[in-house]
PDB file of N, CA, C and O in Angstrom:
ATOM      1  N   MET A   1       0.827  -1.182   0.000  1.00  0.00           N
ATOM      2  CA  MET A   1       0.000   0.000   0.000  1.00  0.00           C
ATOM      3  C   MET A   1       0.876   1.251   0.000  1.00  0.00           C
ATOM      4  O   MET A   1       1.951   1.277   0.599  1.00  0.00           O
ATOM      5  N   LYS A   2       0.413   2.240  -0.654  1.00  0.00           N
ATOM      6  CA  LYS A   2       1.139   3.502  -0.751  1.00  0.00           C
ATOM      7  C   LYS A   2       0.798   4.395   0.437  1.00  0.00           C
ATOM      8  O   LYS A   2      -0.344   4.422   0.896  1.00  0.00           O
ATOM      9  N   THR A   3       1.792   5.123   0.927  1.00  0.00           N
ATOM     10  CA  THR A   3       1.581   6.091   1.994  1.00  0.00           C
ATOM     11  C   THR A   3       1.784   7.490   1.431  1.00  0.00           C
ATOM     12  O   THR A   3       2.786   7.774   0.776  1.00  0.00           O
ATOM     13  N   ILE A   4       0.825   8.350   1.695  1.00  0.00           N
ATOM     14  CA  ILE A   4       0.888   9.742   1.267  1.00  0.00           C
ATOM     15  C   ILE A   4       1.172  10.589   2.498  1.00  0.00           C
ATOM     16  O   ILE A   4       0.449  10.483   3.488  1.00  0.00           O
ATOM     17  N   LYS A   5       2.201  11.424   2.466  1.00  0.00           N
ATOM     18  CA  LYS A   5       2.498  12.331   3.564  1.00  0.00           C
ATOM     19  C   LYS A   5       2.111  13.743   3.145  1.00  0.00           C
ATOM     20  O   LYS A   5       2.493  14.212   2.073  1.00  0.00           O
ATOM     21  N   VAL A   6       1.346  14.416   4.009  1.00  0.00           N
ATOM     22  CA  VAL A   6       0.917  15.784   3.723  1.00  0.00           C
ATOM     23  C   VAL A   6       1.077  16.634   4.973  1.00  0.00           C
ATOM     24  O   VAL A   6       1.033  16.126   6.093  1.00  0.00           O
ATOM     25  N   ASN A   7       1.266  17.948   4.769  1.00  0.00           N
ATOM     26  CA  ASN A   7       1.306  18.841   5.917  1.00  0.00           C
ATOM     27  C   ASN A   7      -0.126  19.221   6.290  1.00  0.00           C
ATOM     28  O   ASN A   7      -1.064  18.930   5.548  1.00  0.00           O
ATOM     29  N   MET A   8      -0.286  19.862   7.424  1.00  0.00           N
ATOM     30  CA  MET A   8      -1.607  20.183   7.946  1.00  0.00           C
ATOM     31  C   MET A   8      -2.415  21.043   6.967  1.00  0.00           C
ATOM     32  O   MET A   8      -3.593  20.769   6.735  1.00  0.00           O
ATOM     33  N   HIS A   9      -1.809  22.056   6.406  1.00  0.00           N
ATOM     34  CA  HIS A   9      -2.506  22.937   5.473  1.00  0.00           C
ATOM     35  C   HIS A   9      -2.980  22.163   4.247  1.00  0.00           C
ATOM     36  O   HIS A   9      -4.118  22.324   3.806  1.00  0.00           O
ATOM     37  N   GLN A  10      -2.112  21.332   3.703  1.00  0.00           N
ATOM     38  CA  GLN A  10      -2.474  20.538   2.526  1.00  0.00           C
ATOM     39  C   GLN A  10      -3.611  19.568   2.864  1.00  0.00           C
ATOM     40  O   GLN A  10      -4.500  19.350   2.041  1.00  0.00           O
ATOM     41  N   ALA A  11      -3.589  18.992   4.049  1.00  0.00           N
ATOM     42  CA  ALA A  11      -4.642  18.070   4.459  1.00  0.00           C
ATOM     43  C   ALA A  11      -5.985  18.797   4.563  1.00  0.00           C
ATOM     44  O   ALA A  11      -7.017  18.259   4.163  1.00  0.00           O
ATOM     45  N   LYS A  12      -5.967  20.025   5.103  1.00  0.00           N
ATOM     46  CA  LYS A  12      -7.214  20.782   5.240  1.00  0.00           C
ATOM     47  C   LYS A  12      -7.787  21.165   3.885  1.00  0.00           C
ATOM     48  O   LYS A  12      -9.001  21.123   3.689  1.00  0.00           O
ATOM     49  N   THR A  13      -6.924  21.535   2.951  1.00  0.00           N
ATOM     50  CA  THR A  13      -7.423  22.007   1.663  1.00  0.00           C
ATOM     51  C   THR A  13      -7.769  20.881   0.691  1.00  0.00           C
ATOM     52  O   THR A  13      -8.489  21.111  -0.281  1.00  0.00           O
ATOM     53  N   SER A  14      -7.272  19.673   0.935  1.00  0.00           N
ATOM     54  CA  SER A  14      -7.551  18.578   0.003  1.00  0.00           C
ATOM     55  C   SER A  14      -8.081  17.332   0.703  1.00  0.00           C
ATOM     56  O   SER A  14      -7.796  16.209   0.285  1.00  0.00           O
ATOM     57  N   LEU A  15      -8.853  17.534   1.771  1.00  0.00           N
ATOM     58  CA  LEU A  15      -9.360  16.398   2.539  1.00  0.00           C
ATOM     59  C   LEU A  15     -10.190  15.450   1.683  1.00  0.00           C
ATOM     60  O   LEU A  15     -10.040  14.234   1.795  1.00  0.00           O
ATOM     61  N   SER A  16     -11.058  15.979   0.837  1.00  0.00           N
ATOM     62  CA  SER A  16     -11.900  15.114   0.005  1.00  0.00           C
ATOM     63  C   SER A  16     -11.071  14.201  -0.891  1.00  0.00           C
ATOM     64  O   SER A  16     -11.378  13.016  -1.024  1.00  0.00           O
ATOM     65  N   GLN A  17     -10.021  14.743  -1.505  1.00  0.00           N
ATOM     66  CA  GLN A  17      -9.169  13.931  -2.374  1.00  0.00           C
ATOM     67  C   GLN A  17      -8.384  12.897  -1.573  1.00  0.00           C
ATOM     68  O   GLN A  17      -8.174  11.778  -2.039  1.00  0.00           O
ATOM     69  N   LEU A  18      -7.954  13.267  -0.376  1.00  0.00           N
ATOM     70  CA  LEU A  18      -7.210  12.324   0.463  1.00  0.00           C
ATOM     71  C   LEU A  18      -8.106  11.175   0.913  1.00  0.00           C
ATOM     72  O   LEU A  18      -7.690  10.017   0.904  1.00  0.00           O
ATOM     73  N   VAL A  19      -9.336  11.498   1.304  1.00  0.00           N
ATOM     74  CA  VAL A  19     -10.278  10.451   1.700  1.00  0.00           C
ATOM     75  C   VAL A  19     -10.583   9.546   0.511  1.00  0.00           C
ATOM     76  O   VAL A  19     -10.720   8.334   0.671  1.00  0.00           O
ATOM     77  N   GLN A  20     -10.686  10.120  -0.660  1.00  0.00           N
ATOM     78  CA  GLN A  20     -10.942   9.321  -1.861  1.00  0.00           C
ATOM     79  C   GLN A  20      -9.785   8.352  -2.119  1.00  0.00           C
ATOM     80  O   GLN A  20     -10.021   7.204  -2.497  1.00  0.00           O
ATOM     81  N   ALA A  21      -8.541   8.793  -1.921  1.00  0.00           N
ATOM     82  CA  ALA A  21      -7.381   7.916  -2.113  1.00  0.00           C
ATOM     83  C   ALA A  21      -7.411   6.761  -1.116  1.00  0.00           C
ATOM     84  O   ALA A  21      -7.069   5.629  -1.458  1.00  0.00           O
ATOM     85  N   VAL A  22      -7.819   7.050   0.106  1.00  0.00           N
ATOM     86  CA  VAL A  22      -7.921   6.006   1.129  1.00  0.00           C
ATOM     87  C   VAL A  22      -9.047   5.043   0.784  1.00  0.00           C
ATOM     88  O   VAL A  22      -8.884   3.825   0.852  1.00  0.00           O
ATOM     89  N   GLU A  23     -10.173   5.600   0.418  1.00  0.00           N
ATOM     90  CA  GLU A  23     -11.372   4.800   0.164  1.00  0.00           C
ATOM     91  C   GLU A  23     -11.246   3.936  -1.089  1.00  0.00           C
ATOM     92  O   GLU A  23     -11.584   2.753  -1.060  1.00  0.00           O
ATOM     93  N   GLU A  24     -10.769   4.509  -2.173  1.00  0.00           N
ATOM     94  CA  GLU A  24     -10.747   3.793  -3.451  1.00  0.00           C
ATOM     95  C   GLU A  24      -9.501   2.955  -3.675  1.00  0.00           C
ATOM     96  O   GLU A  24      -9.572   1.892  -4.292  1.00  0.00           O
ATOM     97  N   ARG A  25      -8.361   3.419  -3.180  1.00  0.00           N
ATOM     98  CA  ARG A  25      -7.102   2.717  -3.464  1.00  0.00           C
ATOM     99  C   ARG A  25      -6.456   2.112  -2.229  1.00  0.00           C
ATOM    100  O   ARG A  25      -5.394   1.496  -2.321  1.00  0.00           O
ATOM    101  N   GLY A  26      -7.092   2.283  -1.067  1.00  0.00           N
ATOM    102  CA  GLY A  26      -6.552   1.692   0.154  1.00  0.00           C
ATOM    103  C   GLY A  26      -5.273   2.329   0.639  1.00  0.00           C
ATOM    104  O   GLY A  26      -4.525   1.717   1.401  1.00  0.00           O
ATOM    105  N   GLU A  27      -5.009   3.553   0.210  1.00  0.00           N
ATOM    106  CA  GLU A  27      -3.779   4.227   0.613  1.00  0.00           C
ATOM    107  C   GLU A  27      -3.883   4.734   2.051  1.00  0.00           C
ATOM    108  O   GLU A  27      -4.979   4.895   2.588  1.00  0.00           O
ATOM    109  N   THR A  28      -2.741   4.979   2.654  1.00  0.00           N
ATOM    110  CA  THR A  28      -2.667   5.554   3.991  1.00  0.00           C
ATOM    111  C   THR A  28      -2.182   6.985   3.853  1.00  0.00           C
ATOM    112  O   THR A  28      -1.257   7.267   3.091  1.00  0.00           O
ATOM    113  N   VAL A  29      -2.815   7.891   4.600  1.00  0.00           N
ATOM    114  CA  VAL A  29      -2.408   9.295   4.582  1.00  0.00           C
ATOM    115  C   VAL A  29      -1.845   9.639   5.952  1.00  0.00           C
ATOM    116  O   VAL A  29      -2.505   9.420   6.967  1.00  0.00           O
ATOM    117  N   VAL A  30      -0.633  10.173   5.989  1.00  0.00           N
ATOM    118  CA  VAL A  30      -0.012  10.618   7.228  1.00  0.00           C
ATOM    119  C   VAL A  30       0.003  12.138   7.212  1.00  0.00           C
ATOM    120  O   VAL A  30       0.568  12.754   6.308  1.00  0.00           O
ATOM    121  N   VAL A  31      -0.625  12.740   8.222  1.00  0.00           N
ATOM    122  CA  VAL A  31      -0.680  14.192   8.337  1.00  0.00           C
ATOM    123  C   VAL A  31       0.439  14.636   9.270  1.00  0.00           C
ATOM    124  O   VAL A  31       0.582  14.123  10.380  1.00  0.00           O
ATOM    125  N   CYS A  32       1.232  15.601   8.799  1.00  0.00           N
ATOM    126  CA  CYS A  32       2.385  16.070   9.565  1.00  0.00           C
ATOM    127  C   CYS A  32       2.203  17.535   9.981  1.00  0.00           C
ATOM    128  O   CYS A  32       1.586  18.327   9.269  1.00  0.00           O
ATOM    129  N   ARG A  33       2.746  17.866  11.132  1.00  0.00           N
ATOM    130  CA  ARG A  33       2.817  19.254  11.586  1.00  0.00           C
ATOM    131  C   ARG A  33       4.295  19.553  11.818  1.00  0.00           C
ATOM    132  O   ARG A  33       4.962  18.883  12.606  1.00  0.00           O
ATOM    133  N   ASN A  34       4.789  20.562  11.123  1.00  0.00           N
ATOM    134  CA  ASN A  34       6.209  20.922  11.201  1.00  0.00           C
ATOM    135  C   ASN A  34       7.106  19.725  10.863  1.00  0.00           C
ATOM    136  O   ASN A  34       8.161  19.537  11.469  1.00  0.00           O
ATOM    137  N   GLY A  35       6.673  18.926   9.896  1.00  0.00           N
ATOM    138  CA  GLY A  35       7.462  17.789   9.441  1.00  0.00           C
ATOM    139  C   GLY A  35       7.370  16.554  10.315  1.00  0.00           C
ATOM    140  O   GLY A  35       8.001  15.540  10.017  1.00  0.00           O
ATOM    141  N   ARG A  36       6.592  16.622  11.394  1.00  0.00           N
ATOM    142  CA  ARG A  36       6.475  15.498  12.329  1.00  0.00           C
ATOM    143  C   ARG A  36       5.089  14.867  12.194  1.00  0.00           C
ATOM    144  O   ARG A  36       4.089  15.578  12.304  1.00  0.00           O
ATOM    145  N   PRO A  37       4.997  13.550  11.958  1.00  0.00           N
ATOM    146  CA  PRO A  37       3.696  12.881  11.829  1.00  0.00           C
ATOM    147  C   PRO A  37       2.864  13.046  13.103  1.00  0.00           C
ATOM    148  O   PRO A  37       3.358  12.845  14.212  1.00  0.00           O
ATOM    149  N   VAL A  38       1.586  13.418  12.922  1.00  0.00           N
ATOM    150  CA  VAL A  38       0.703  13.595  14.074  1.00  0.00           C
ATOM    151  C   VAL A  38      -0.605  12.809  13.944  1.00  0.00           C
ATOM    152  O   VAL A  38      -1.282  12.581  14.947  1.00  0.00           O
ATOM    153  N   ALA A  39      -0.967  12.395  12.738  1.00  0.00           N
ATOM    154  CA  ALA A  39      -2.217  11.659  12.548  1.00  0.00           C
ATOM    155  C   ALA A  39      -2.104  10.770  11.320  1.00  0.00           C
ATOM    156  O   ALA A  39      -1.279  10.999  10.436  1.00  0.00           O
ATOM    157  N   ARG A  40      -2.962   9.741  11.287  1.00  0.00           N
ATOM    158  CA  ARG A  40      -2.956   8.826  10.158  1.00  0.00           C
ATOM    159  C   ARG A  40      -4.394   8.551   9.741  1.00  0.00           C
ATOM    160  O   ARG A  40      -5.260   8.311  10.582  1.00  0.00           O
ATOM    161  N   LEU A  41      -4.637   8.588   8.454  1.00  0.00           N
ATOM    162  CA  LEU A  41      -5.944   8.286   7.881  1.00  0.00           C
ATOM    163  C   LEU A  41      -5.807   6.963   7.147  1.00  0.00           C
ATOM    164  O   LEU A  41      -5.036   6.854   6.194  1.00  0.00           O
ATOM    165  N   VAL A  42      -6.562   5.948   7.592  1.00  0.00           N
ATOM    166  CA  VAL A  42      -6.455   4.605   7.026  1.00  0.00           C
ATOM    167  C   VAL A  42      -7.839   4.101   6.637  1.00  0.00           C
ATOM    168  O   VAL A  42      -8.840   4.623   7.129  1.00  0.00           O
ATOM    169  N   PRO A  43      -7.921   3.097   5.766  1.00  0.00           N
ATOM    170  CA  PRO A  43      -9.232   2.550   5.407  1.00  0.00           C
ATOM    171  C   PRO A  43      -9.942   1.965   6.626  1.00  0.00           C
ATOM    172  O   PRO A  43      -9.311   1.358   7.491  1.00  0.00           O
ATOM    173  N   HIS A  44     -11.234   2.152   6.681  1.00  0.00           N
ATOM    174  CA  HIS A  44     -12.043   1.590   7.759  1.00  0.00           C
ATOM    175  C   HIS A  44     -12.278   0.112   7.464  1.00  0.00           C
ATOM    176  O   HIS A  44     -12.656  -0.246   6.349  1.00  0.00           O
ATOM    177  N   THR A  45     -12.058  -0.742   8.451  1.00  0.00           N
ATOM    178  CA  THR A  45     -12.190  -2.183   8.240  1.00  0.00           C
ATOM    179  C   THR A  45     -13.562  -2.708   8.611  1.00  0.00           C
ATOM    180  O   THR A  45     -13.916  -3.826   8.238  1.00  0.00           O
ATOM    181  N   GLY A  46     -14.330  -1.931   9.330  1.00  0.00           N
ATOM    182  CA  GLY A  46     -15.638  -2.395   9.771  1.00  0.00           C
ATOM    183  C   GLY A  46     -15.588  -3.196  11.047  1.00  0.00           C
ATOM    184  O   GLY A  46     -16.632  -3.566  11.584  1.00  0.00           O
ATOM    185  N   GLU A  47     -14.392  -3.474  11.548  1.00  0.00           N
ATOM    186  CA  GLU A  47     -14.240  -4.221  12.796  1.00  0.00           C
ATOM    187  C   GLU A  47     -14.446  -3.281  13.972  1.00  0.00           C
ATOM    188  O   GLU A  47     -14.041  -2.120  13.931  1.00  0.00           O
ATOM    189  N   SER A  48     -15.075  -3.789  15.013  1.00  0.00           N
ATOM    190  CA  SER A  48     -15.187  -2.988  16.220  1.00  0.00           C
ATOM    191  C   SER A  48     -13.888  -3.154  17.010  1.00  0.00           C
ATOM    192  O   SER A  48     -13.263  -4.213  16.989  1.00  0.00           O
ATOM    193  N   LEU A  49     -13.506  -2.109  17.691  1.00  0.00           N
ATOM    194  CA  LEU A  49     -12.291  -2.150  18.488  1.00  0.00           C
ATOM    195  C   LEU A  49     -12.592  -2.683  19.874  1.00  0.00           C
ATOM    196  O   LEU A  49     -13.563  -2.272  20.510  1.00  0.00           O
ATOM    197  N   ASP A  50     -11.759  -3.597  20.338  1.00  0.00           N
ATOM    198  CA  ASP A  50     -11.866  -4.118  21.687  1.00  0.00           C
ATOM    199  C   ASP A  50     -10.608  -3.685  22.422  1.00  0.00           C
ATOM    200  O   ASP A  50      -9.559  -4.319  22.307  1.00  0.00           O
ATOM    201  N   HIS A  51     -10.720  -2.616  23.166  1.00  0.00           N
ATOM    202  CA  HIS A  51      -9.548  -2.053  23.834  1.00  0.00           C
ATOM    203  C   HIS A  51      -9.055  -2.899  25.004  1.00  0.00           C
ATOM    204  O   HIS A  51      -7.974  -2.643  25.535  1.00  0.00           O
ATOM    205  N   PHE A  52      -9.828  -3.900  25.413  1.00  0.00           N
ATOM    206  CA  PHE A  52      -9.443  -4.716  26.556  1.00  0.00           C
ATOM    207  C   PHE A  52      -9.132  -6.152  26.152  1.00  0.00           C
ATOM    208  O   PHE A  52      -9.239  -7.070  26.965  1.00  0.00           O
ATOM    209  N   ARG A  53      -8.747  -6.342  24.896  1.00  0.00           N
ATOM    210  CA  ARG A  53      -8.405  -7.682  24.421  1.00  0.00           C
ATOM    211  C   ARG A  53      -7.014  -8.084  24.934  1.00  0.00           C
ATOM    212  O   ARG A  53      -6.236  -7.252  25.402  1.00  0.00           O
ATOM    213  N   ARG A  54      -6.742  -9.350  24.832  1.00  0.00           N
ATOM    214  CA  ARG A  54      -5.415  -9.842  25.226  1.00  0.00           C
ATOM    215  C   ARG A  54      -4.405  -9.429  24.174  1.00  0.00           C
ATOM    216  O   ARG A  54      -4.653  -9.566  22.976  1.00  0.00           O
ATOM    217  N   ASP A  55      -3.277  -8.927  24.619  1.00  0.00           N
ATOM    218  CA  ASP A  55      -2.223  -8.502  23.709  1.00  0.00           C
ATOM    219  C   ASP A  55      -1.226  -9.645  23.572  1.00  0.00           C
ATOM    220  O   ASP A  55      -0.589 -10.014  24.558  1.00  0.00           O
ATOM    221  N   PRO A  56      -1.069 -10.221  22.368  1.00  0.00           N
ATOM    222  CA  PRO A  56      -0.163 -11.355  22.200  1.00  0.00           C
ATOM    223  C   PRO A  56       1.286 -11.014  22.527  1.00  0.00           C
ATOM    224  O   PRO A  56       2.071 -11.907  22.847  1.00  0.00           O
ATOM    225  N   ARG A  57       1.647  -9.748  22.452  1.00  0.00           N
ATOM    226  CA  ARG A  57       3.023  -9.352  22.780  1.00  0.00           C
ATOM    227  C   ARG A  57       3.299  -9.481  24.267  1.00  0.00           C
ATOM    228  O   ARG A  57       4.456  -9.498  24.687  1.00  0.00           O
ATOM    229  N   LEU A  58       2.233  -9.573  25.074  1.00  0.00           N
ATOM    230  CA  LEU A  58       2.406  -9.693  26.518  1.00  0.00           C
ATOM    231  C   LEU A  58       2.317 -11.143  26.980  1.00  0.00           C
ATOM    232  O   LEU A  58       2.207 -11.406  28.178  1.00  0.00           O
ATOM    233  N   GLY A  59       2.364 -12.079  26.045  1.00  0.00           N
ATOM    234  CA  GLY A  59       2.345 -13.493  26.398  1.00  0.00           C
ATOM    235  C   GLY A  59       0.999 -13.959  26.928  1.00  0.00           C
ATOM    236  O   GLY A  59       0.949 -14.853  27.774  1.00  0.00           O
ATOM    237  N   GLY A  60      -0.077 -13.381  26.455  1.00  0.00           N
ATOM    238  CA  GLY A  60      -1.407 -13.811  26.863  1.00  0.00           C
ATOM    239  C   GLY A  60      -1.895 -13.200  28.157  1.00  0.00           C
ATOM    240  O   GLY A  60      -2.943 -13.600  28.665  1.00  0.00           O
ATOM    241  N   VAL A  61      -1.161 -12.236  28.710  1.00  0.00           N
ATOM    242  CA  VAL A  61      -1.592 -11.586  29.947  1.00  0.00           C
ATOM    243  C   VAL A  61      -2.860 -10.800  29.658  1.00  0.00           C
ATOM    244  O   VAL A  61      -2.922 -10.026  28.703  1.00  0.00           O
ATOM    245  N   LEU A  62      -3.863 -11.005  30.487  1.00  0.00           N
ATOM    246  CA  LEU A  62      -5.119 -10.279  30.301  1.00  0.00           C
ATOM    247  C   LEU A  62      -4.996  -8.907  30.937  1.00  0.00           C
ATOM    248  O   LEU A  62      -4.707  -8.786  32.127  1.00  0.00           O
ATOM    249  N   MET A  63      -5.215  -7.885  30.142  1.00  0.00           N
ATOM    250  CA  MET A  63      -5.192  -6.523  30.661  1.00  0.00           C
ATOM    251  C   MET A  63      -6.531  -6.283  31.350  1.00  0.00           C
ATOM    252  O   MET A  63      -7.585  -6.528  30.763  1.00  0.00           O
ATOM    253  N   GLU A  64      -6.495  -5.811  32.577  1.00  0.00           N
ATOM    254  CA  GLU A  64      -7.732  -5.564  33.303  1.00  0.00           C
ATOM    255  C   GLU A  64      -8.373  -4.272  32.844  1.00  0.00           C
ATOM    256  O   GLU A  64      -7.704  -3.380  32.321  1.00  0.00           O
ATOM    257  N   ASP A  65      -9.650  -4.185  33.042  1.00  0.00           N
ATOM    258  CA  ASP A  65     -10.410  -2.994  32.698  1.00  0.00           C
ATOM    259  C   ASP A  65     -10.082  -1.910  33.722  1.00  0.00           C
ATOM    260  O   ASP A  65     -10.443  -2.048  34.890  1.00  0.00           O
ATOM    261  N   PRO A  66      -9.397  -0.822  33.307  1.00  0.00           N
ATOM    262  CA  PRO A  66      -9.010   0.213  34.268  1.00  0.00           C
ATOM    263  C   PRO A  66     -10.194   0.999  34.810  1.00  0.00           C
ATOM    264  O   PRO A  66     -10.051   1.723  35.796  1.00  0.00           O
ATOM    265  N   SER A  67     -11.353   0.872  34.189  1.00  0.00           N
ATOM    266  CA  SER A  67     -12.517   1.615  34.667  1.00  0.00           C
ATOM    267  C   SER A  67     -13.406   0.774  35.580  1.00  0.00           C
ATOM    268  O   SER A  67     -14.423   1.259  36.075  1.00  0.00           O
ATOM    269  N   ALA A  68     -13.025  -0.487  35.805  1.00  0.00           N
ATOM    270  CA  ALA A  68     -13.818  -1.347  36.679  1.00  0.00           C
ATOM    271  C   ALA A  68     -13.662  -0.888  38.130  1.00  0.00           C
ATOM    272  O   ALA A  68     -12.570  -0.496  38.541  1.00  0.00           O
ATOM    273  N   PRO A  69     -14.744  -0.935  38.905  1.00  0.00           N
ATOM    274  CA  PRO A  69     -14.645  -0.504  40.309  1.00  0.00           C
ATOM    275  C   PRO A  69     -13.786  -1.474  41.120  1.00  0.00           C
ATOM    276  O   PRO A  69     -13.728  -2.669  40.829  1.00  0.00           O
ATOM    277  N   LEU A  70     -13.127  -0.941  42.133  1.00  0.00           N
ATOM    278  CA  LEU A  70     -12.320  -1.767  43.019  1.00  0.00           C
ATOM    279  C   LEU A  70     -13.231  -2.520  43.978  1.00  0.00           C
ATOM    280  O   LEU A  70     -14.274  -2.003  44.378  1.00  0.00           O
ATOM    281  N   PRO A  71     -12.839  -3.759  44.356  1.00  0.00           N
ATOM    282  CA  PRO A  71     -13.635  -4.487  45.345  1.00  0.00           C
ATOM    283  C   PRO A  71     -13.489  -3.817  46.714  1.00  0.00           C
ATOM    284  O   PRO A  71     -12.497  -3.127  46.946  1.00  0.00           O
ATOM    285  N   PRO A  72     -14.441  -3.999  47.619  1.00  0.00           N
ATOM    286  CA  PRO A  72     -14.386  -3.335  48.941  1.00  0.00           C
ATOM    287  C   PRO A  72     -13.094  -3.606  49.702  1.00  0.00           C
ATOM    288  O   PRO A  72     -12.605  -2.720  50.402  1.00  0.00           O
ATOM    289  N   GLU A  73     -12.519  -4.822  49.582  1.00  0.00           N
ATOM    290  CA  GLU A  73     -11.289  -5.124  50.323  1.00  0.00           C
ATOM    291  C   GLU A  73     -10.071  -4.365  49.817  1.00  0.00           C
ATOM    292  O   GLU A  73      -9.041  -4.345  50.491  1.00  0.00           O
ATOM    293  N   ALA A  74     -10.162  -3.748  48.659  1.00  0.00           N
ATOM    294  CA  ALA A  74      -9.042  -2.975  48.115  1.00  0.00           C
ATOM    295  C   ALA A  74      -8.983  -1.559  48.686  1.00  0.00           C
ATOM    296  O   ALA A  74      -7.988  -0.858  48.507  1.00  0.00           O
ATOM    297  N   TRP A  75     -10.036  -1.141  49.365  1.00  0.00           N
ATOM    298  CA  TRP A  75     -10.077   0.209  49.949  1.00  0.00           C
ATOM    299  C   TRP A  75      -9.428   0.198  51.327  1.00  0.00           C
ATOM    300  O   TRP A  75      -9.585  -0.773  52.066  1.00  0.00           O
ATOM    301  N   PRO A  76      -8.698   1.261  51.693  1.00  0.00           N
ATOM    302  CA  PRO A  76      -8.063   1.309  53.013  1.00  0.00           C
ATOM    303  C   PRO A  76      -9.135   1.468  54.109  1.00  0.00           C
ATOM    304  O   PRO A  76     -10.237   1.963  53.875  1.00  0.00           O
ATOM    305  N   GLU A  77      -8.762   1.033  55.277  1.00  0.00           N
ATOM    306  CA  GLU A  77      -9.668   1.165  56.433  1.00  0.00           C
ATOM    307  C   GLU A  77      -9.848   2.642  56.764  1.00  0.00           C
ATOM    308  O   GLU A  77      -8.901   3.423  56.671  1.00  0.00           O
ATOM    309  N   ALA A  78     -11.053   3.021  57.146  1.00  0.00           N
ATOM    310  CA  ALA A  78     -11.332   4.408  57.537  1.00  0.00           C
ATOM    311  C   ALA A  78     -10.638   4.684  58.866  1.00  0.00           C
ATOM    312  O   ALA A  78     -10.655   3.831  59.753  1.00  0.00           O
ATOM    313  N   GLN A  79     -10.042   5.832  59.016  1.00  0.00           N
ATOM    314  CA  GLN A  79      -9.318   6.215  60.238  1.00  0.00           C
ATOM    315  C   GLN A  79     -10.192   7.010  61.166  1.00  0.00           C
ATOM    316  O   GLN A  79      -9.745   7.414  62.240  1.00  0.00           O
TER     317      GLN A  79
END
């Protein structure tokens, strides 16, 4: 797949054409600010994201849900 690099101004003025390149040709667009990549536009796969899935790089360690409430025994005793 081809990667297109554009600066912020170019991305703002040609967003429709950039989206068309992603949509029709599967290209990736990297948006840069001051020459440094800050965002990426990629084709949508239709898959839902599961942010709490097991990461194979961690050897199957299950990442816990950071927004889950703590059990009562995890709270310190009231003073």
